[in-house]
C-alpha positions as CSV (number, residue, x, y, z in Angstrom):
1,M,-53.3,53.5,58.7
2,L,-52.3,56.8,57.4
3,L,-51.0,57.3,53.9
4,S,-47.6,58.4,55.2
5,E,-47.3,55.3,57.3
6,R,-48.1,53.1,54.3
7,R,-45.5,54.8,52.2
8,E,-42.9,54.3,55.0
9,A,-43.8,50.6,55.2
10,S,-43.6,50.2,51.4
11,V,-40.2,51.9,51.5
12,D,-39.0,49.6,54.2
13,V,-40.1,46.5,52.2
14,N,-38.4,47.8,49.1
15,I,-35.2,48.4,51.1
16,Q,-35.3,44.9,52.6
17,L,-35.8,43.4,49.1
18,A,-32.9,45.5,47.8
19,M,-30.7,44.4,50.7
20,Q,-31.6,40.8,50.1
21,Q,-30.8,41.1,46.4
22,L,-27.5,42.9,47.2
23,S,-26.6,40.2,49.7
24,S,-27.3,37.4,47.2
25,A,-25.3,39.2,44.5
26,I,-22.4,39.7,46.9
27,T,-22.5,36.0,47.8
28,E,-22.5,35.0,44.1
29,I,-19.6,37.4,43.4
30,S,-17.7,36.0,46.4
31,L,-18.2,32.4,45.2
32,E,-17.1,33.3,41.6
33,F,-14.1,35.1,43.0
34,S,-13.2,32.1,45.2
35,Q,-13.4,29.9,42.1
36,V,-11.2,32.2,40.1
37,E,-8.8,32.5,43.0
38,L,-8.7,28.7,43.3
39,A,-8.1,28.3,39.6
40,F,-5.2,30.8,39.6
41,L,-3.7,29.0,42.7
42,T,-4.0,25.7,40.9
43,I,-2.2,27.1,37.9
44,L,0.6,28.7,39.9
45,T,1.3,25.8,42.3
46,R,0.5,23.0,39.7
47,R,-1.2,21.1,42.5
48,L,-4.7,19.6,42.5
49,P,-6.8,20.9,45.3
50,A,-9.7,18.8,46.6
51,Q,-12.0,21.8,46.2
52,L,-11.5,21.7,42.4
53,I,-12.1,17.9,42.0
54,D,-13.5,16.0,45.0
55,P,-12.1,12.6,45.9
56,P,-14.9,10.4,44.3
57,K,-14.6,12.4,41.1
58,L,-10.8,12.1,41.0
59,V,-11.0,8.3,41.6
60,E,-13.5,8.0,38.7
61,I,-11.3,10.1,36.4
62,L,-8.2,8.0,37.1
63,K,-10.1,4.7,36.7
64,N,-11.2,5.9,33.2
65,I,-7.7,6.8,32.3
66,E,-6.4,3.4,33.5
67,K,-8.9,1.6,31.3
68,N,-7.7,3.4,28.2
69,L,-3.9,2.9,28.8
70,P,-1.8,0.5,26.6
71,Y,-1.4,-2.9,28.1
72,H,2.2,-2.4,29.3
73,L,1.4,0.9,31.1
74,S,-0.5,1.5,34.4
75,L,-1.0,4.3,36.9
76,G,1.7,4.7,39.6
77,L,-0.9,4.3,42.3
78,E,-4.1,2.3,42.3
79,P,-7.1,4.7,42.1
80,T,-8.9,3.7,45.3
81,H,-10.3,5.7,48.2
82,E,-7.6,4.3,50.5
83,N,-4.9,5.9,48.3
84,I,-6.7,9.2,47.9
85,L,-4.2,11.3,49.9
86,Y,-1.3,10.0,47.8
87,L,-3.3,10.5,44.6
88,Y,-3.6,14.2,45.4
89,S,0.2,14.3,46.1
90,V,1.3,12.8,42.8
91,V,-1.3,14.2,40.3
92,T,-0.3,17.6,39.1
93,T,-2.0,20.2,36.9
94,Q,-1.0,22.1,33.7
95,L,-2.7,25.0,32.0
96,E,-3.6,24.5,28.3
97,V,-5.3,26.5,25.7
98,Q,-7.8,24.8,23.4
99,Q,-10.0,26.7,20.9
100,G,-9.5,30.0,22.7
101,E,-10.5,28.5,26.2
102,L,-8.2,28.0,29.2
103,L,-8.3,24.4,30.5
104,I,-6.7,22.8,33.5
105,A,-5.3,19.4,32.5
106,L,-4.3,16.7,34.9
107,K,-0.8,15.1,34.7
108,V,-0.6,11.6,36.0
109,P,2.6,9.5,36.5
110,L,2.7,6.2,34.6
111,V,4.7,3.0,35.2
112,R,5.6,0.1,32.9
113,K,4.2,-3.2,34.2
114,E,6.6,-5.4,32.2
115,E,9.8,-6.9,33.4
116,Y,13.2,-6.5,31.8
117,M,16.1,-9.0,31.6
118,L,19.6,-7.7,31.5
119,Y,22.3,-9.8,29.9
120,Q,26.0,-9.5,29.3
121,I,26.8,-10.1,25.6
122,N,29.4,-12.8,24.8
123,P,29.9,-12.5,21.1
124,F,30.5,-15.6,19.0
125,S,32.0,-16.1,15.6
126,A,29.8,-17.7,13.1
127,K,31.4,-19.8,10.3
128,I,29.4,-20.5,7.1
129,A,29.7,-24.1,6.0
130,N,31.4,-25.0,2.7
131,T,32.8,-21.5,2.4
132,T,35.7,-19.4,3.6
133,W,33.2,-16.8,4.9
134,R,32.5,-16.0,8.5
135,M,29.8,-13.7,9.9
136,R,31.5,-10.4,10.6
137,I,31.1,-9.2,14.2
138,K,31.2,-5.4,14.5
139,N,30.3,-2.7,17.0
140,L,29.0,-5.0,19.6
141,P,27.5,-3.4,22.8
142,P,28.5,-5.0,26.1
143,Y,25.0,-5.5,27.4
144,I,21.5,-5.9,26.2
145,V,18.1,-5.5,28.0
146,I,15.1,-7.4,26.7
147,S,11.4,-7.0,27.5
148,S,8.3,-8.4,25.9
149,H,8.1,-5.6,23.3
150,S,11.4,-3.6,23.3
151,Y,15.1,-3.9,23.8
152,M,17.8,-1.5,24.9
153,L,21.6,-1.4,24.6
154,P,23.2,0.2,27.7
155,D,26.9,0.7,27.9
156,R,29.3,-0.2,30.7
157,A,29.0,3.2,32.4
158,D,25.2,2.8,32.7
159,V,25.5,-0.6,34.3
160,L,28.4,0.5,36.6
161,L,26.3,3.5,37.7
162,C,23.5,1.2,38.7
163,Q,25.8,-1.2,40.6
164,R,27.4,1.7,42.5
165,N,24.0,3.0,43.6
166,K,22.7,-0.5,44.3
167,L,19.8,-0.1,41.9
168,P,18.2,-3.1,40.2
169,F,18.7,-1.4,36.8
170,C,18.4,2.1,35.7
171,K,18.0,3.3,32.1
172,L,19.8,6.6,31.3
173,D,19.5,9.1,28.5
174,S,22.1,7.2,26.3
175,V,19.8,4.2,26.1
176,T,17.4,4.0,23.1
177,Y,13.8,3.0,23.7
178,V,12.3,0.9,20.9
179,Q,8.5,0.5,20.5
180,S,7.1,-2.9,20.1
181,Q,7.3,-4.7,16.7
182,R,5.5,-7.7,15.5
183,I,7.1,-11.1,16.0
184,C,7.6,-12.9,12.7
185,T,7.9,-16.7,12.5
186,I,10.1,-17.7,9.6
187,Q,8.6,-20.3,7.3
188,L,10.3,-23.6,6.2
189,L,12.4,-23.7,3.1
190,E,14.0,-26.5,1.2
191,E,17.8,-26.8,1.3
192,V,19.7,-25.9,-1.8
193,D,23.3,-26.6,-2.8
194,G,25.5,-24.0,-1.2
195,T,28.9,-24.1,-2.9
196,N,29.4,-20.4,-3.6
197,P,30.4,-18.0,-0.9
198,L,28.0,-15.5,0.6
199,P,28.0,-12.2,-1.3
200,K,29.6,-9.3,0.5
201,E,26.5,-7.2,0.5
202,C,24.9,-9.9,2.7
203,E,27.5,-9.9,5.5
204,A,25.7,-9.8,8.8
205,E,26.2,-8.7,12.3
206,I,25.6,-11.1,15.2
207,I,25.2,-10.2,18.9
208,G,25.3,-13.3,21.0
209,N,23.7,-14.7,24.2
210,V,20.3,-13.0,24.3
211,K,17.4,-15.2,25.3
212,L,14.0,-14.9,23.5
213,E,11.2,-17.3,22.6
214,L,10.9,-16.6,18.9
215,W,12.4,-14.6,16.1
216,K,11.5,-11.0,16.7
217,Q,11.9,-8.3,14.1
218,V,12.8,-5.0,15.8
219,S,13.5,-3.0,12.6
220,E,13.6,-3.4,8.9
221,T,16.9,-5.2,9.0
222,D,17.3,-6.3,12.7
223,F,16.0,-9.6,14.0
224,I,16.5,-11.0,17.5
225,L,17.1,-14.7,17.1
226,S,17.8,-17.8,19.2
227,V,20.0,-20.6,18.1
228,P,19.5,-23.6,20.4
229,K,21.1,-25.9,17.8
230,L,22.8,-25.7,14.4
231,L,21.2,-22.9,12.4
232,N,20.5,-23.3,8.7
233,A,19.8,-19.8,7.3
234,Q,19.5,-18.7,3.6
235,F,20.6,-15.4,2.3
236,K,19.7,-14.1,-1.1
237,G,21.2,-10.8,-2.5
238,Q,20.2,-8.7,-5.4
239,N,23.5,-9.3,-7.2
240,Y,23.6,-13.0,-6.5
241,S,22.8,-15.1,-9.6
242,R,21.9,-18.4,-8.0
243,K,18.7,-19.1,-6.1
244,G,20.5,-18.9,-2.8
245,A,23.1,-20.4,-0.6
246,N,22.7,-22.8,2.2
247,T,24.6,-21.3,5.1
248,D,25.3,-23.3,8.3
249,I,26.2,-21.1,11.2
250,S,28.4,-23.4,13.3
251,T,27.5,-22.0,16.7
252,S,24.7,-21.9,19.2
253,G,23.5,-19.1,21.3
254,I,21.0,-16.2,21.1
255,G,21.5,-12.8,19.6
256,I,20.6,-10.0,17.2
257,L,21.2,-10.5,13.5
258,T,21.5,-7.5,11.3
259,V,21.3,-8.0,7.5
260,S,21.8,-5.7,4.6
261,P,18.6,-4.1,3.2
262,S,19.5,-5.7,-0.2
263,C,19.4,-9.2,1.3
264,Q,16.5,-11.5,2.0
265,L,16.8,-13.7,5.1
266,S,14.9,-16.9,5.8
267,T,15.4,-20.1,7.8
268,K,14.4,-23.8,7.5
269,E,12.4,-23.6,10.8
270,A,10.9,-21.4,13.3
271,L,13.3,-21.2,16.2
272,I,11.6,-21.7,19.5
273,V,14.2,-21.3,22.2
274,S,15.0,-23.6,25.0
275,P,17.3,-22.6,27.9
276,V,20.8,-22.0,26.6
277,A,23.9,-22.7,28.7
278,G,26.5,-20.1,29.0
279,I,24.3,-17.0,29.3
280,T,25.9,-14.6,31.7
281,N,23.3,-12.8,33.8
282,V,24.5,-9.5,35.2
283,F,22.1,-9.2,38.2
284,H,19.1,-11.5,38.4
285,N,16.8,-13.4,36.0
286,S,13.9,-11.0,36.2
287,L,14.5,-7.2,36.8
288,Q,12.3,-4.3,37.3
289,I,13.6,-1.4,35.2
290,R,14.1,2.0,36.8
291,P,14.6,4.8,34.3
292,F,16.2,7.1,36.9
293,P,18.2,6.6,40.1
294,E,16.0,6.3,43.1
295,M,15.4,9.6,45.0
296,N,17.4,10.1,48.1
297,I,14.7,10.8,50.7
298,V,15.8,11.8,54.2
299,T,14.2,9.7,56.9
300,A,13.9,10.6,60.5
301,T,15.9,8.5,63.0
302,G,16.2,8.3,66.7
303,S,13.9,7.5,69.6
304,N,12.4,11.0,69.8
305,S,11.2,11.0,66.2
306,N,7.5,11.5,65.5
307,D,6.0,8.0,64.8
308,K,3.2,9.5,62.9
309,N,5.5,11.4,60.6
310,N,7.7,8.4,60.2
311,N,4.7,6.2,59.1
312,H,3.6,9.0,56.7
313,L,7.1,9.2,55.1
314,Q,7.5,5.4,55.0
315,K,4.3,5.1,53.1
316,I,5.5,7.7,50.6
317,V,8.8,6.0,50.3
318,D,7.1,2.6,49.7
319,K,4.9,4.2,47.0
320,L,7.8,5.9,45.3
321,N,9.9,2.7,45.3
322,S,7.1,1.0,43.4
323,I,6.9,3.8,40.8
324,A,9.1,3.8,37.7
325,I,8.4,6.7,35.4
326,P,8.8,5.8,31.8
327,D,11.4,7.9,29.9
328,A,9.4,7.7,26.6
329,I,6.0,9.3,26.4
330,P,3.6,7.2,24.4
331,K,2.2,8.9,21.4
332,E,-1.4,8.0,22.4
333,H,-1.0,9.7,25.8
334,P,1.3,12.7,25.6
335,K,-0.3,14.5,28.5
336,L,-0.3,11.8,31.2
337,L,3.3,11.9,32.2
338,T,4.9,13.9,35.0
339,T,8.6,14.2,35.7
340,V,10.3,12.7,38.8
341,D,11.3,16.2,39.9
342,Q,7.7,17.4,39.9
343,L,6.7,14.2,41.8
344,K,9.4,14.8,44.4
345,E,8.5,18.5,44.8
346,S,4.8,17.6,45.3
347,I,5.7,14.9,47.9
348,E,8.1,17.3,49.8
349,F,5.5,20.0,49.8
350,D,3.0,17.9,51.7
351,S,5.2,15.7,53.8
352,P,5.5,17.0,57.5
353,I,8.7,15.0,57.9
354,F,10.5,17.0,55.3
355,Q,9.5,20.2,57.2
356,T,10.8,18.6,60.4
357,E,14.1,17.6,58.8
358,K,14.5,21.1,57.3
359,E,13.9,22.7,60.8
360,R,16.4,20.2,62.3
361,I,19.1,21.0,59.8
362,S,18.5,24.7,60.2
363,F,18.8,24.4,64.0
364,Y,22.1,22.5,63.6
365,N,23.4,25.1,61.2
366,N,22.5,28.0,63.6
367,T,24.1,26.1,66.5
368,L,27.3,25.6,64.5
369,L,27.3,29.3,63.6
370,H,26.8,30.5,67.2
371,G,29.6,28.1,68.3
372,F,32.0,29.6,65.8
373,V,31.1,33.2,66.9
374,Y,31.7,32.3,70.6
375,F,35.0,30.6,69.8
376,F,36.1,33.7,67.8
377,A,35.1,36.0,70.7
378,I,37.1,34.0,73.2
379,M,40.2,34.0,71.0
380,L,39.9,37.7,70.5
381,V,39.7,38.3,74.3
382,L,42.7,36.1,74.9
383,Y,44.7,38.0,72.2
384,L,43.8,41.4,73.7
385,A,44.7,40.2,77.2
386,N,48.0,39.0,75.9
387,L,48.7,42.5,74.6
388,G,47.9,44.0,78.0
389,I,44.8,45.8,76.8
390,P,42.1,46.1,79.5
391,F,38.9,44.4,78.3
392,F,36.9,43.3,81.4
393,V,35.8,45.4,84.4
394,C,36.8,43.4,87.4
395,S,34.1,42.6,89.9
396,K,34.4,43.8,93.6
397,Y,35.4,40.3,94.7
398,S,38.1,40.0,92.0
399,K,39.3,43.5,92.8
400,Q,39.7,42.6,96.5
401,K,41.7,39.5,95.6
402,L,44.0,41.4,93.4
403,Q,44.6,44.1,96.0
404,E,45.5,41.4,98.6
405,Q,47.9,39.9,96.1
406,A,49.4,43.3,95.4
407,Q,50.2,43.9,99.1
408,K,52.1,40.6,99.2
409,E,53.9,41.3,95.9
410,P,54.6,44.9,95.0
411,T,53.0,44.9,91.6
412,T,50.6,47.2,89.9
413,C,47.1,46.0,88.8
414,R,46.4,48.2,85.7
415,T,43.0,46.8,85.0
416,C,41.6,47.1,88.6
417,D,42.6,50.5,89.8
418,A,39.9,52.5,91.5
């Protein structure tokens, strides 16, 4: 082989190697660009694409989150492969900055597993034995909602709103959420002679007819109590010289007792509740709380509806009906909550039935607009004809008919003259 041929072959080999390296570099750059583009798309849409986290990885992440949740919280959907399409619909993303790095965080909807009981409050007056004092009832709310670790005080407007919307119960912004407090069992005390009246600084507030199993301290001065029989409670104030006063509250029921911070409250026994007569239940014995009114989702109706789309929407509706987003974000998990609006937007974005409904509504709107235009045009023609203004050019057949009529009746056809 000649030297020139060898040089040409060497050049060809070098060119091929350079082309391979260039092709490999272009492929790597293209992959990196695709990843960057996917990251920006994820940030802008706040949606979780399967290319970013594949289904098995997403199920594993959600299972780890579920293990570390407080006992009264759970995921809105069970993290299984059967629910993978819905998991991608409800999980959203959020951009965060940590130590100078950009991170994409997942936002997962949570639900409360516990049940709430809603009662109407029937206040009772509590007379203290051997005194002229009575427990002072003040600022009583109309309803109270009790769970295993919290209570809420909705007003009449809240409850009426739920009744009008046929909701089991919805908690609005005006309702206060209280974190769980320890349950305290009051120890036995000996009776003492109670001849003196209760000092004014120990006047208490009682809210009646709330059922609980034990005394429950909900704040420094508030206790939820049950009174299945005559209650003997002892109050001791800072300015009270005697040991204490035996106070017999001549009533039965269940309620919240609020005492002054300067008083000490104790009872002769731990009060374990039995069912109390006279409790007025507003709806049912056991109620699932819904912090917000249920979303009004348009469903397709009629025999020509797409069955596949209907089934898809019905599954989404069933899942949404089982989800109750908590209004209070737990301090331990501040980044795991998504709003109902975000959830609704993500569902609407994917659901084909929403697109079908939007097209149907748009078609009806266009039809209505065209009908209005045609009606206006007809009315305009009739108005111009009434004024004697020529508007239409008569056809040959119409012109012949008008000429025949003109021969019988000597009139002039202004609009059909040749």
